[in-house]
C-alpha positions in Angstrom: 89.0 98.1 81.0 89.9 97.2 84.6 89.1 99.8 87.2 92.3 100.5 89.1 92.3 101.2 92.9 95.3 102.1 95.0 95.7 101.2 98.7 98.8 102.3 100.7 99.8 100.2 103.7 102.6 100.2 106.2 103.9 96.8 107.3 105.9 97.4 110.5 107.7 95.5 113.2 106.9 98.4 115.6 109.4 98.5 118.5 109.8 94.7 118.3 113.1 92.8 118.3 114.9 91.4 115.2 112.5 88.4 115.1 109.7 90.8 114.3 111.8 92.1 111.3 112.0 88.5 110.2 108.2 88.3 110.5 107.8 91.4 108.3 109.9 89.7 105.6 107.9 86.5 105.8 104.5 88.3 105.8 105.6 90.4 102.8 106.2 87.3 100.8 102.9 85.8 101.8 101.2 89.0 100.8 103.0 89.0 97.4 101.9 85.4 96.7 98.3 86.2 97.7 98.3 89.3 95.5 99.4 87.3 92.5 96.6 84.8 93.0 93.9 87.5 92.7 95.7 89.6 90.1 96.4 92.5 92.4 99.6 94.4 91.6 101.9 94.6 94.6 104.7 97.2 94.9 106.9 97.8 97.9 109.6 100.1 99.3 111.7 99.3 102.4 115.3 99.0 103.4 116.3 95.5 104.2 118.2 94.9 107.5 120.4 92.0 108.5 117.3 90.1 109.6 114.4 91.4 107.5 112.7 94.7 107.5 111.8 97.2 110.3 109.0 98.6 108.1 107.9 98.5 104.5 105.6 100.7 102.5 103.2 98.6 100.3 101.1 99.8 97.4 98.4 97.4 96.1 96.6 98.3 92.9 93.7 96.9 90.9 90.0 96.2 91.1 90.4 93.9 94.1 93.0 96.0 96.0 90.5 96.9 98.8 89.4 93.3 99.3 93.1 92.3 99.5 93.9 95.0 102.0 90.9 94.2 104.2 92.3 90.7 104.7 95.6 92.0 106.0 94.9 95.1 108.1 95.6 94.8 111.8 98.0 92.8 113.9 99.7 89.7 112.3 101.1 87.0 114.6 104.0 84.7 113.8 104.5 81.7 116.0 108.1 80.3 115.8 111.0 79.6 118.0 113.7 82.2 117.6 116.7 81.1 115.5 118.5 84.2 116.6 118.2 83.4 120.3 117.6 79.6 120.6 117.3 79.6 124.3 114.8 82.4 124.4 111.4 81.2 125.7 109.3 83.6 123.6 107.8 82.1 120.5 105.1 84.6 119.5 106.0 87.7 117.4 103.7 90.4 116.3 103.8 92.9 113.5 101.2 95.4 112.2 99.6 96.2 108.8 98.1 99.7 108.8 96.6 102.1 106.3 99.0 105.0 105.6 97.4 108.5 105.9 97.6 110.8 102.9 100.7 113.1 103.1 100.0 116.7 104.0 101.8 117.8 100.9 101.7 115.4 97.9 105.0 115.3 95.9 105.0 117.1 92.5 104.0 114.9 89.6 107.0 112.9 88.4 108.7 113.8 85.1 108.9 111.2 82.4 112.6 111.9 82.0 113.1 110.6 85.5 111.5 107.3 84.8 112.9 104.2 83.2 110.5 101.7 81.6 110.9 98.0 81.1 108.5 95.7 79.3 108.1 92.0 80.0 105.7 89.1 79.7 103.5 88.7 82.8 103.6 85.2 84.1 102.1 83.2 86.9 98.4 83.0 88.1 95.8 85.6 87.6 93.0 84.0 85.5 91.4 86.1 82.8 93.1 89.3 84.0 96.6 87.9 83.6 98.4 89.3 80.6 100.0 86.8 78.1 101.9 89.3 75.9 105.0 91.4 76.4 102.9 94.4 77.2 103.4 94.4 81.0 105.4 97.4 82.2 107.7 98.2 85.1 108.3 101.9 85.8 111.3 102.8 87.9 111.8 106.3 89.3 115.5 106.9 88.9 116.0 109.5 91.6 114.5 107.3 94.3 114.8 103.8 92.9 111.1 103.1 93.6 109.4 101.0 91.0 105.8 100.0 90.2 104.3 97.4 87.8 101.2 97.3 85.6 100.3 94.1 83.8 96.5 93.8 83.6 95.9 95.7 80.4 96.7 94.2 76.9 97.9 97.6 75.7 101.5 98.4 76.5 100.6 102.1 76.4 97.8 101.7 78.9 100.1 99.7 81.2 102.7 102.4 80.9 100.2 105.0 82.1 99.0 102.7 85.0 102.6 102.0 86.1 103.3 105.8 86.1 100.2 106.4 88.1 101.1 103.7 90.6 104.6 105.0 90.9 103.2 108.4 91.9 101.0 106.8 94.5 104.0 104.8 95.9 106.1 108.0 96.1 103.2 109.7 98.0 102.8 106.7 100.3 106.5 106.8 101.1 106.2 110.5 101.8 103.3 109.8 104.2 105.4 107.2 106.0 108.3 109.6 106.3 106.0 112.4 107.5 104.5 110.2 110.2 107.9 109.0 111.4 109.1 112.5 111.8 106.3 113.7 114.0 107.1 113.6 117.7 105.0 111.1 119.5 103.2 110.2 116.3 104.7 106.8 115.7 101.3 105.2 116.5 101.4 103.2 113.3 104.6 101.6 114.4 103.6 100.9 118.0 99.8 100.4 118.0 100.0 96.6 117.8 97.1 94.8 119.5 98.9 91.6 120.5 95.8 89.9 121.8 93.7 90.0 118.7 95.7 89.1 115.5 93.9 89.4 112.2 96.0 86.5 110.8 98.4 84.0 112.2 101.4 82.2 110.7 103.6 79.4 112.1 107.1 78.1 111.5 110.0 79.2 109.3 108.0 78.6 106.2 105.2 81.0 107.4 102.3 78.5 107.1 99.0 80.2 107.8 97.1 78.8 110.8 93.6 79.7 111.9 93.2 81.5 115.1 95.9 83.2 117.2 
């Protein structure tokens, strides 16, 4: 049985312009691809804007969740000429990936009647941990629309339990993000971007990773 670990992150454009919202969308896709490569389950919640996302709550789960999160925490730099303002000289955009604090009050445990389950065959990379039967499960919380996936176990029943557990963590992570946003002067997660020392750097519209900022 695989030991499951949950990490809650906030991917945010901070107070940056619309180009930073594009950066959030691009980085989220890069994170999703990387998570698939190492068989880490990747669930998100965020409202899409015209250009991307202002911020997104991310829940990563699985044995390698901490190793995955460690590679993303901090400031992320995207180097690209703006397609929104072609004459704009700026070509460096910064977003942040931060750990979400635990909410002061964790939401009550979700009820099974409020959750819709969907089974499917897990596909793509993942090595020995990748499921090859129709036992992968997606759990969707009907009141909020949040969903979480579990695919690493061969038992559909076990994946159902894992998906429910991850859904609870995702709801709690969203509550933590909402709580932080509501506190006056406590938007540090959104604004504490260290522009001079990016953890990772991407370039171009296709978000190719480059070494060094």
